[in-house]
N, C-alpha and C positions, 0 to 999 in steps of 0.2 A: 748769077743767083740762082738759083735752082727752085721752081715752086712745087710742091709735092701736093698730092692731092690725097687725102685720107679718106675714102670713102665711107669706112667705117666708124671713123670719128667725126664724120661730116664736116671735113675743113680741108682748107688750103693752107700751107704755112712754108716758110722759109726758114732754116738753121742759120742763125746769127752766132756770131762771136757773144758769147755769153747769154745766150736765149733764143727765142723765136720768135717771129711774128706770123700772125694769124688772121686768115678770115676764115668766121665760122657761117655755117649755114644748118636750115632743116627742110625736111622736105614736106611742105603742106599737102593736104587732103588733094588739092588737086594737080598734086604732083611737080608744083613749081619749088624751084631753088628760092628759098627766102634766107638773101644775106642778112646776118643779125647784127654779127658782131667783128669789128677789125681791131686788132690790137699791136703794136709795133712800139719795143722797148724802148725806154726813154733816149737811151744812148744813140740809138738807130735813125730816131725821128729826124725829120725835114730831108730825108734822102731818098724820096720816091718809093720805098718799100709797099706803102699801103697801096699807092696805085698799081703796082707791079702783082700785088697780089689780087685786086678787084679786077684788072684785066683777065689775068691769068682764069678768074672765076668764070668771069662773063664769058669767056672764048670757050671753055670747057660746057659750059653752057651752050651755047653757040651752035659748038659742033652736035650735040646730044638733043639739041633740037627743045629745049628746054626754055620755059618761062620763066623769069626771077622777078622777084619782090625785092626792091630797095629799103630793106625794112634800115639797115646802118644808116647814119647819116653822112659817113665815108662812102659807101657805095651809092646812096642818091645823088650825091654832089658828082661823082665822077658819072654816072651816066645820064647827068643833066648838062654835063661840058663834052659827053661824046655819043652824039646824035645816033653813030653807026651801031649802037645798041637798042635803040627806040623799039625795034620791031619784036625784041624779046622781053622787054618789061612791063610788068604788070601791076600797075598805079593801083591798091587797093581800095 
């Protein structure tokens, strides 16, 4: 399952049969990636796809040495479960 990063559209997405799953973000005035929305088509939910998208976004932020803001509840729950991302999370 390939995660595609579309920097122009500020999102990470996975092409699925019958649609796309996506994690969207905005860049804050401080240059942080504010992960604000996660969507997985209903027929693909419960398969860990949202977690894959979030992990892909967080790994990208780590490589780019970018702080993230977990505005999306899915992202917030993920980083609370995965303490290895504590160093890049900015709690507003």
